[in-house]
TORZA-556869 format. One record per residue (C-alpha): residue in three letters; y, x, z negated. Coordinates in steps of 0.05 Angstrom, whole numbers, padded with zeros to 5 digits, always signed. Layout:
<selums>
alaYXZ;...
</selums>
This chain:
<selums>
met+02820-00779+00006;ala+02833-00721+00053;his+02798-00707+00119;ile+02780-00636+00139;ala+02752-00608+00203;leu+02704-00551+00189;ile+02694-00506+00250;ser+02635-00459+00260;leu+02643-00404+00312;tyr+02582-00388+00355;asp+02535-00414+00301;thr+02499-00481+00300;val+02459-00462+00239;ala+02522-00455+00196;leu+02487-00463+00129;gly+02550-00447+00090;ile+02589-00501+00125;arg+02533-00550+00112;tyr+02537-00537+00037;leu+02612-00545+00039;ser+02608-00610+00078;ala+02557-00640+00031;tyr+02598-00622-00031;leu+02664-00647-00002;lys+02632-00713+00018;gln+02603-00719-00052;gln+02674-00712-00079;gly+02697-00769-00034;his+02730-00730+00023;gln+02717-00740+00097;val+02689-00683+00138;thr+02682-00670+00212;val+02639-00611+00231;ile+02652-00577+00298;tyr+02605-00525+00328;leu+02649-00485+00375;lys+02605-00448+00426;gln+02533-00427+00418;tyr+02498-00363+00400;glu+02474-00333+00466;val+02438-00272+00490;leu+02450-00259+00564;met+02429-00202+00608;lys+02486-00161+00638;ala+02452-00159+00705;asp+02456-00235+00709;phe+02530-00236+00693;pro+02561-00173+00724;asp+02632-00200+00721;glu+02630-00225+00649;pro+02685-00188+00611;val+02664-00148+00551;leu+02703-00174+00491;asp+02718-00135+00428;glu+02678-00188+00392;val+02615-00181+00433;asn+02550-00148+00412;val+02524-00103+00467;gly+02452-00083+00456;leu+02390-00057+00489;cys+02327-00097+00498;ser+02257-00068+00491;arg+02255-00046+00564;gly+02324-00017+00564;glu+02363-00075+00593;ile+02434-00086+00570;ala+02444-00152+00534;tyr+02507-00188+00511;cys+02509-00231+00449;tyr+02565-00281+00438;pro+02593-00261+00506;arg+02635-00318+00530;arg+02707-00333+00516;ile+02729-00403+00497;ser+02751-00434+00562;asp+02815-00473+00573;pro+02776-00539+00579;glu+02741-00523+00513;trp+02807-00508+00478;lys+02834-00576+00502;leu+02771-00612+00479;leu+02777-00579+00410;ile+02850-00598+00401;asn+02839-00669+00425;leu+02779-00678+00379;ile+02817-00656+00318;arg+02875-00701+00337;glu+02830-00761+00350;arg+02792-00751+00284;lys+02860-00752+00248;cys+02844-00691+00206;asp+02891-00668+00151;leu+02867-00595+00148;val+02826-00548+00191;gly+02776-00501+00159;leu+02747-00441+00195;ser+02687-00400+00171;leu+02684-00331+00201;thr+02659-00260+00198;thr+02699-00199+00220;lys+02667-00202+00289;phe+02707-00265+00307;ile+02774-00246+00278;asn+02811-00249+00345;thr+02781-00316+00364;ala+02800-00342+00295;ile+02872-00319+00304;ala+02877-00352+00372;leu+02846-00417+00346;thr+02891-00418+00285;arg+02954-00409+00326;arg+02935-00465+00373;val+02921-00513+00316;gln+02985-00495+00281;gln+03028-00500+00343;glu+02997-00558+00380;leu+02977-00602+00321;gly+03023-00579+00266;leu+02964-00574+00218;lys+02950-00522+00166;val+02889-00478+00172;ile+02845-00448+00118;trp+02798-00389+00130;gly+02735-00377+00089;gly+02672-00336+00093;val+02657-00262+00091;glu+02717-00237+00130;pro+02773-00268+00088;thr+02735-00256+00024;val+02734-00180+00035;asn+02799-00174+00074;pro+02847-00228+00048;glu+02911-00185+00051;tyr+02905-00178+00126;asp+02880-00249+00141;ile+02933-00286+00101;gln+02986-00267+00153;phe+02951-00314+00202;ala+02920-00370+00160;asp+02959-00418+00116;phe+02905-00413+00063;ile+02850-00363+00048;cys+02788-00381+00008;val+02762-00319-00028;gly+02691-00326-00053;glu+02652-00390-00062;gly+02686-00449-00030;glu+02657-00515-00055;glu+02699-00527-00117;ala+02761-00491-00092;leu+02763-00529-00026;ala+02752-00596-00060;glu+02809-00581-00108;leu+02854-00561-00050;leu+02839-00624-00011;gln+02852-00667-00072;ala+02919-00633-00083;leu+02939-00641-00010;asp+02919-00714-00011;lys+02961-00728-00072;lys+03018-00683-00047;glu+03012-00640-00109;asp+03026-00566-00117;val+02972-00522-00085;thr+02997-00453-00105;gly+02955-00445-00168;ile+02884-00461-00146;gln+02832-00409-00164;asn+02799-00375-00104;ile+02854-00399-00058;trp+02909-00355-00030;val+02970-00392-00003;arg+03020-00365+00047;gly+03086-00395+00025;glu+03153-00389+00059;glu+03177-00332+00015;gln+03114-00304-00018;val+03039-00303-00018;tyr+03005-00336-00078;arg+02944-00294-00094;asn+02905-00334-00144;glu+02850-00306-00188;leu+02776-00316-00175;arg+02741-00374-00209;pro+02673-00359-00241;leu+02612-00362-00197;ile+02573-00427-00197;gln+02517-00411-00244;asp+02479-00477-00242;leu+02462-00484-00168;asp+02427-00549-00183;arg+02496-00582-00187;leu+02503-00573-00112;pro+02481-00630-00066;phe+02431-00628-00009;pro+02462-00589+00050;asp+02490-00634+00105;phe+02439-00641+00160;glu+02457-00714+00174;pro+02465-00733+00247;thr+02536-00760+00239;asp+02607-00733+00241;lys+02585-00671+00279;phe+02605-00647+00348;glu+02589-00589+00393;ile+02637-00559+00444;ser+02607-00512+00495;tyr+02597-00504+00570;asp+02664-00540+00581;gly+02637-00603+00549;ile+02634-00640+00483;trp+02580-00683+00453;pro+02559-00711+00386;arg+02509-00664+00353;glu+02451-00697+00317;asp+02423-00631+00291;arg+02352-00651+00309;asp+02337-00579+00330;cys+02350-00559+00258;trp+02298-00608+00232;asp+02238-00573+00262;asp+02255-00508+00227;phe+02291-00528+00164;leu+02336-00476+00131;phe+02344-00474+00056;ser+02365-00420+00007;thr+02334-00423-00062;ser+02384-00371-00088;arg+02453-00341-00081;gly+02467-00267-00085;cys+02428-00203-00075;pro+02408-00154-00131;tyr+02421-00094-00087;lys+02487-00059-00069;cys+02474-00028-00001;thr+02539+00005+00021;phe+02537-00027+00090;cys+02530-00097+00063;val+02580-00148+00037;his+02541-00154-00028;asn+02566-00085-00047;val+02637-00113-00047;leu+02618-00179-00080;his+02582-00144-00138;lys+02647-00109-00154;met+02688-00172-00147;tyr+02643-00210-00196;gln+02628-00153-00243;gly+02605-00178-00311;gln+02578-00244-00283;arg+02507-00263-00266;tyr+02511-00251-00191;val+02441-00270-00169;arg+02428-00343-00185;arg+02370-00388-00165;his+02355-00462-00163;ser+02306-00490-00212;ile+02236-00499-00184;asp+02240-00574-00191;tyr+02306-00577-00154;ala+02283-00531-00097;leu+02220-00573-00087;ser+02260-00638-00089;ile+02304-00612-00032;leu+02243-00594+00009;his+02210-00661-00006;thr+02273-00696+00019;ala+02275-00653+00082;lys+02201-00665+00096;asp+02205-00740+00086;arg+02273-00753+00118;tyr+02271-00705+00177;his+02196-00693+00187;val+02207-00618+00188;lys+02151-00573+00214;lys+02170-00507+00182;ile+02213-00481+00125;his+02260-00421+00133;phe+02279-00394+00065;trp+02348-00365+00078;asp+02352-00325+00013;asp+02379-00254+00019;ile+02314-00233-00013;phe+02263-00287-00026;ser+02216-00240-00063;ile+02260-00231-00125;his+02243-00265-00191;lys+02168-00257-00187;glu+02155-00302-00247;trp+02193-00357-00210;leu+02150-00346-00149;lys+02086-00348-00189;val+02102-00420-00208;phe+02137-00441-00144;leu+02085-00419-00092;pro+02025-00458-00119;arg+02068-00520-00125;tyr+02096-00509-00055;lys+02026-00506-00027;val+02006-00572-00060;glu+02071-00611-00054;ile+02100-00586+00012;gly+02045-00548+00049;leu+02087-00528+00110;pro+02090-00460+00143;tyr+02147-00419+00117;trp+02187-00356+00133;ala+02227-00312+00087;tyr+02261-00244+00079;val+02226-00198+00030;tyr+02241-00129+00002;pro+02190-00073+00011;gln+02192-00049-00062;gln+02176-00120-00084;cys+02118-00132-00037;asp+02055-00126-00077;lys+01990-00163-00069;lys+01993-00194-00138;his+02057-00233-00127;leu+02072-00237-00052;arg+02002-00240-00023;pro+01979-00305-00056;pro+01907-00309-00081;glu+01856-00349-00045;glu+01873-00416-00077;arg+01947-00408-00056;arg+01933-00393+00016;arg+01927-00441+00075;cys+01995-00470+00060;gly+02008-00461+00134;gly+02008-00389+00157;ala+02071-00363+00124;his+02104-00298+00143;gly+02162-00255+00120;asp+02208-00202+00150;ser+02221-00135+00118;glu+02270-00086+00149;arg+02284-00012+00141;glu+02357+00001+00154;arg+02397+00064+00161;gly+02470+00072+00179;ser+02516+00130+00195;pro+02577+00143+00239;ser+02533+00166+00295;glu+02473+00121+00291;ala+02445+00056+00265;val+02370+00048+00262;cys+02334-00015+00242;ala+02258-00018+00244;arg+02226-00085+00230;leu+02160-00095+00196;arg+02128-00163+00196;val+02086-00183+00137;lys+02040-00243+00144;trp+02013-00282+00086;tyr+01952-00325+00099;
</selums>
């Protein structure tokens, strides 16, 4: 079967890549995951000569200090380590997950892989999903929308040297034309997806001019898991506004069954000895009837502290502040944000809600 290198830029959490890796391995393919650089927040005063990139977040801390996020370019030694690793792992395809913030880094990385290794590169994630016409001029393939089934089908076709120009969700840049294939339906039964890949094998991190195998043990303490896909809201500043239009007529918000969600958490607790659960749902507080059954079982069967995003209009005592018998599952808390955007300002005030 085929061997793909999945590269995550400035993100060692990379939950999307973990789902892809697990699914591709389940289908018999080989996967190498590469975390290229780390998420960092550095004070400008400590790094006065650090160049400000177009991809950098420049923000203010609580006391007015200027802070950089994602500030550091990929160094020449790190580029060499990346190319050598892909070559040594004998990968057949390179996959890159990205948001718009990292478009220039993605272009540079893609050109290096194409020129130095002669390999094809596929882009996936938010950026190519909403902007495929622009991105296809750089990548050999673009994955629009969900990637598990599409990428598995592409790898199988490449492995068997079959035609790849008609795979749903995949755009192909040919010599004479671009093949813009239609979207496949959203995965409605999320229980078909395997446990996300948190295994301590076939993963590497490149940062600080070095490379080392990454065992992901830092992800075991705070285990990330999403019980759902999609968001019911269509905020104009959010990608879900675009995705709702793309998948109009389909059930966009989908959720795991309670039994499946708890089985994943049981496995994480037993295998990795996790200490806290981070529910990575866009909004955990949707589907209140689901929560009414899930939360009591979570308390009894898992009983770990947990964190989640909630939505203010859905925060009521009946459903999101559990009654006495549901409490003491470990001091859970949630984050609720008030967001406002305009050409001249962007304000985000955070409210923390604790459930005990």
